[in-house]
N, C-alpha and C positions, 0 to 999 in steps of 0.2 A: 909434166903439168905446170911446174913452177915457171918455166920459161914461157909457156903458152899463155898463162893467166897474166904474167907480168907484161907481156907485149900487148895483150888485150887492154889492160889497165893503162898503158901509155897512150894507146890509140884513143880511149875513151877521154882522156885528159885533152889530147890534141883536139878531138872533135868539139869538146866542150869549150875550149879556148878559142876555137875558130869562130864561135858565136859571140865571143867576147870581144875580139880583137879583129878588125878588118883585115882580110887577107893574110891571117896568121899562117896558114898552111904554105902560102907562097913564099913568105919571109923566113919562116923556121921549119925546116925539114924534121921528119920524125927522129932521125938519128941525133939532132941537135937539141932536143927539148930540155935536156939537164945541163947544157953546156953554157957558154957565156951569154947566149942570146936570150936565156930565161932564168927564172928564180932570181930576179934582181929587185923586184918592186912588190909593194902590197897589191897592186893590180894583178901581177902574176899569181900571187897567192890566192887572191880570191876566185880567179879563174879556175885554178885547180881545186879549190875547196868546193866550187859549183859542181865540178866533175864528180866529187865524192857524193854529193847529194842526188846527182842525176838518176842513178838506178832506182831511186824510190818512186819516181814519177816518169816512167818511160814513155817516149813518144808512140811506140808501137804496142804490140800485143804480149809483152813478156810474161812468161808463166807465173801466175800467183802474186805478181807485183801490182802496185798501184790500183787501178780500177778493176783488176782482175782478182784481187784479194778476196772477193766474195765467193769465188770458185771453190775455196777451201771448204765451204759449207756443204758442198755436195759429196764430201768425204765423211760427213758426220750424219747424225740422225736428223739434222735440221733441214737438209736440202737434197735435191735430186738433180742430175743433169744428164742428158743424152747427147750433149753437144761434144763431138770429138775435137772441134776446133773452137778456141785456141787451147792448146796445151794438153788436150786428151786427158782431162780429169775423169771421164767415165772408167777409164781402165783401172786406176787405184781404187776407185770407189767400189768396184767389184771384186777387188783382191787381185787383180792382174797386175802384180808388182814383181818384175824381174830385173836383172841387171841389164838386159837389152831393151827393156821398156823405154819407149821415147816420151815425149811430152813433158809434163811436169816432173816425172820421176828422174829424168835425165837433167832438164833444163834448170831446175831449182839448184842443183849442184853447181853448174857452170855460171849461172847468172849471179850467184852470192860471191863466187869466187872472182868474177870479173870486178864486182863492186870492191871486194876486199883488195885486189891487186891495185885499184885505183887509189885506195886509202894508204896503202903500203907505200906506193910511189910518192904520194904527198908527204908522208912522214919522213921518208928518206931524204928529202930535198928541201924542206921549209927552212932549215937552219941555213941554207946557203943565202938566204935573203938577210942582209945584214941590217939594213935601215928599216927596222920593225920594232915597234914598242914591245917590250918584253911581255907585258900583261895581255896585249893583244894577240902576240905569237902563241901564248899558252892557251888563250881561248880558242884560236883556230885549231891548234893541236888537239884540245879537248873536244871540239866538235867532230873532228875526223876520228878520234879514238872512240867517241860515242858511236858514230856510224859504223865503224869497223866492228864494235862489239855487238851492234844490232845484227849486222850481216852474219857474224859467226854464230850468234845465238840461234839464228834461223836455220843454219846448218845443223847445229847440235840437235835441235828438236826433231829433225827429220832423219839424219844420219848417225847420230851419236858422235863418238870421237872422230875427228877429222884431221886433215893436215893443217898445222899452223905454218904459215908461209914466213911471216916476219922479215928478218934480216939475213935469211940463209942465201947462200950463192945462187943466183938466179939461173945458172947454167945446170943445176943439179935438179934433174927431173925425176929422180927416183927417190922421193921422200916417203917415209913411213908415216902412217897416221898417228896422232897423238891420241892419248886416252881422253875419254869424255871429261874426266876430272881435270886434266891439263888444259883442255880448251876453255872450260868453264872458268878456270882460274885466270887464264889470259883475258877472257871477257870481262871479268870482274876487275882485274887490274886497270883495263882501259876505263871501266866505268868510274872507278875511284879517281882516276886522274880527271876525268871529265867533271865529276862532282866538285872536285876541288877547284877547277879553273873556269867553269862555265858561269855566266851571270845568273844570279838568283832572282829572276824576273819572270814575268808572264811570257808565254810562247807567242812568238810573232812570225814563225816560219823557219827559223834555225833553232838547233837544240839549245836548250838551257838546263840549268842544275836539275830542275824538276823532271825533264826529259830523261836524264841519266838515272836519277833515283828511281823513277817509275819503271824503267827498262831493268834496273838492278832487282827490284822487287819481283818482276816477272821472271827473270832468269832464276832466281832463288826459289820461286814457286815451282818452277819446272823441275828443280832438283830436290824438292820437298824438304828444303832448309827453312822450315816454318818461322822460327823465331827471328832469324836474319831477314826473312822476307817481310815480316810484320813490322820490323824496325825501319827498313827502307821505305815502306809505304807510309808509315806513321810520320816519317820526316817530311814527306810531301804534304801530308794533311796539316802537320804543325806549322809548316812554312807559309801556309796561307796565301799562296800565290795563285791557286786555282780553286774553282768552285763549280757547282753544277749549273748547267745552262737551263734557263726557264723556257727554252724553245727546243724541245726535243727533235722535232722534225727538221727545223731549220738548221740544226747542228750538222745534219747529214746532206741535206738537199742543196745546200750552197746558200740558202737565204740568210743565214746568220753564222757563217764560219769566221769571217774576219774579225779578229779581236774576241772570239769565243772564249769565255773564262774556263770552259772545260776542256778544251783541246790543250793536250801536253806535247803532242808530236803528230806530225801528219806527213802524207805525201802532197806536196803542193802542185797544183796545176794552174797554168795560165793560158787559157784559151785565147787565140786559136793556135798558138805554137805547141802547147802541151795540152792534150784532152784526155780525160779520164775514161771515156768510153761507156760510163755507167748508164746513161739513159738508153743507148742502143743495145747494150749488153742485156740489161734486166728489164728495161721498159718496153723493148721491142722484140728482141730475139728470145728473151726469158732463158738465157744460157744456164741458169740455175734457178730452181723454184723452190719455195718452201714446202715442207712436208706437214701432214696432219699432226704428227707427233709434236712438232714445235707449236702448232696452233692450240693444241690441247694443253700445253705446258703453262699457258697464260692463265692465271688465276681468275676468279670472279672478283668484283669490287669489294666483297667482304674479306678478301684475303685467303679465301679457301679455295682449293682446287675444285675443278668441275665435277669431280666425282663426289665431293663432300658438300658443296655450297647449295642451299636451297634456292639461290639466285639463278643457278643454271637451268636453262630451259632448252631441251633438246630440239624443239621446234624453231627456236630463235637463238642458235647457239653463240652468236657474236654480241648479243646484248648483255649488259652488265658485266662486262669483262674489264680486266686491266686495260687502261687506255693505251698502253704500248703496243697491244695487239694490233690495233687498227692504224698505228702510226708506223708499224714495221711492215705489215702485210696487206697487199691488196685482197680484200675478202670477197667471196661469192656475193653477187648481187650489187656490188659497187660498179659505177660506171667505168668502162675500160676506155681510158683516153688515148691508148695507143693502138687501138683497133675498133672494130664495130661491136656494139652491144655492151654487155655487162661481163664482169668476171665470173666464170662458171666452170664446172668440171669439163664441159664440152670444148670450151676455148683454150683452157690451159691443162698442161699435162697432169698436174697434181691438184687442180682445182684452186691454186693460189699463186701469187706472184709477189715478188719484193717490192714494197713500197719505200722503205727506208733508202736513202741515198738518191732517190729518183726526183728529178726536177720537172714537176708536172707542167711547168710552163713551157717546157720544150716540146710537149706533145702536139701533134703526132711526130715521131722522130724519123729521120731519114739516114742514110749512110754518110751525110755531110754534117750531121749535128756535132757541134763543138761543146761537149760537156766540160765544165770547169770545176765541178765539186772536188775539193780536197778530200783525200782518203785518210781517215783518222787511224793511226797506229797506236797512240796511248792516249787515254783520256781519264778524267778524274773520277768518273764513276767506276771504272775499272780498279783504279787505286783503292778506292774505299772497299770494293769487294775483295780485292786481294788481301787488304788488311784484315777484313772480317774473317776470311778463311784461313789465312795463316795464323792469326791469333787464337781462333777456335782450335785449330789443330794442335798449336803449341801448348796452350794453356786452358783450353775449354771455354765455355761462355763467360763473358763478363760484360759490363755495361758498355765498354768501348766497342765490343763486337756488335752488339745491338745498335749502337748509335751510328756506326758505320754503315750497316745494312739498312737501317731505317731511313737514313739520309738519302740513299738511292731511292727507296720506295716513295719517299715523301716529296720527290721533285715536283715543282710546280707543273701542273697539267697532267700529272700521274696520280699522286695523292693516294697510294695505296696503304692499307692499314699497317701499323707498326707491328713488329714481331717481338715476342717476349716469352720467357718461361719455357725454353726448350732444352732438352739435353743436348750434350756435344754431338751425339749422332743425328738427332733430329735437326739441329742447327746446321750441320754439315749438308744435309739434304736440301734444307731451305736455301742456303747460300749458293749451292751448285744450281738449283733451279733459277734463282735470281740472276746468276751469270748468263745462264741460258737465254732467258727472255730479254734481259737488258742489253746483252751483247750480240744478239742475233745479227747475222749477215756481215760480221766484222771479222771473219776468218779465224776465230778463237776456238769455236766449240770442239773441232777435231782435235786440237792440241790439248784441251781441257780433258776429253775422254781419254786420251793416251797418258796424260800425267797422273790422272787418277787410277790408271790401271784397270779400267772397265770397258776399254774399246772393244775387246774380244767377246764380250758378252753383249754389249749394246748394239753394235754395228750389224752383226748377223740378224738381229731381230727387226730390222727396219723394214717397213712395208712399202717398197718401191713399186711403181707402175710396171709390173711384169718383169721385174728384175731381182735377182738374188744377190745379196751383198755377202762378201766374204771377208773375214779379218782374222788371219792367223796370228799366233804369238810372234812369229817372225816379223809381222808387219809393223810392230812398234817401232823398228828402225827399217828404213828403206835400204836398198843395195846401192853401192857406188856404180855409177855408169860403167858398162863393160869396157868402154874405150879407154877409161882411166886405168883399170885393172891391166889391160893389154900392154900399155906403154910404161907402166910402173911396177916393177917386180917386188918392190918392198911395200906396196899397198895391199893389205890384207882385206879381202871382202867381208862384209858383215855376215853373221851366222845365218844359215838357211838359204843363201844364194849361191 
């Protein structure tokens, strides 16, 4: 596998560089990329750096990346899909997860390793460029180590312990997997370097210190290392380089993404060369649709659940609700700009459609639409909620926990009532629900359910349109692709597969 992904990484760099330098492929054959013809100037470094970012915003339909991130919602209690293409998300959502399963179960492994190989290649060669300011060199290395940490962290959440490629002999294809703890240590080491060497500025398309700190908090949350996660999130808060946006809808639909103070890291799209496919995927095809359970999770304006609030009217169920409900989901009765009529149970599989990320000015969409919305990977509201959860789990409720949670709820245009006076257990449930409604359609809920250890109880209870969901204990980790097991005698398959 190492040789395979190494050459894929080299090819990715060559292709990226071919777009940066005219006729690069004609002048520099693949076998010569690290020879005297390359790694000589900062321009070469920038081209290779671009290749390390490229997997985040693919031109095609790569599984779960970029504009397809929302497909992960279909594996949780927030979404439903019956769309086998792209990436066959219906299979794992129904518990059809085996080593021979294709689509996302297989592709997530190879796509992240392809990205890691590109990062490894960069890190092995950047020191060959002699005329480069040392501070700048460290920043470039910090960016790539941040990206490598991101790609490895995605593998860990899905497969657990995986192979660390690093500096091993590229001809050795029979590598054993490292333990989960070893991979997490590698990720955190990369992030510590990034934190020390990236600029402590607002985000403008490339990783900054806050990006690395926020990812560190997320990684530590996944490992239930609560005190450390709270500390990393608190540093982002204290550095005051980010704040909540006053335009919740525009932060996603592309109307107010440039220079947005809430975005900490994202997949960047530049139409027409790179398009996110969001409008056609979710505004036209409805490749994933929200479920009733998510709709019901949004509180009434008094801060009480629909089962407790006197404001809830079953005859008018969408009135007097948390404003984020209508900003996130196309609701029954709303004009349907992507087809005829209005949103209703007849027209849509679940009765709802995603509104978040949809650029309504593009309607009606066609197959040639050039969506340019960036896809947010890390944002400040998530950091606040990570801090609230981690601090509550580590130490129980205190004012800083309430402050972080209530800052999200008090966002301009949302203005939900403040929370106070709860026990640790009550506050835990409040924070979890807040994450659900605030971060819906961002590909986070499925991984939250798994890290909380409740996926096996929540997912089988999902009420899908004519579908039975299955989640067994073994599904907390997915299997390695059978093709990898077949060529690597030292790779031990995950339990249950």
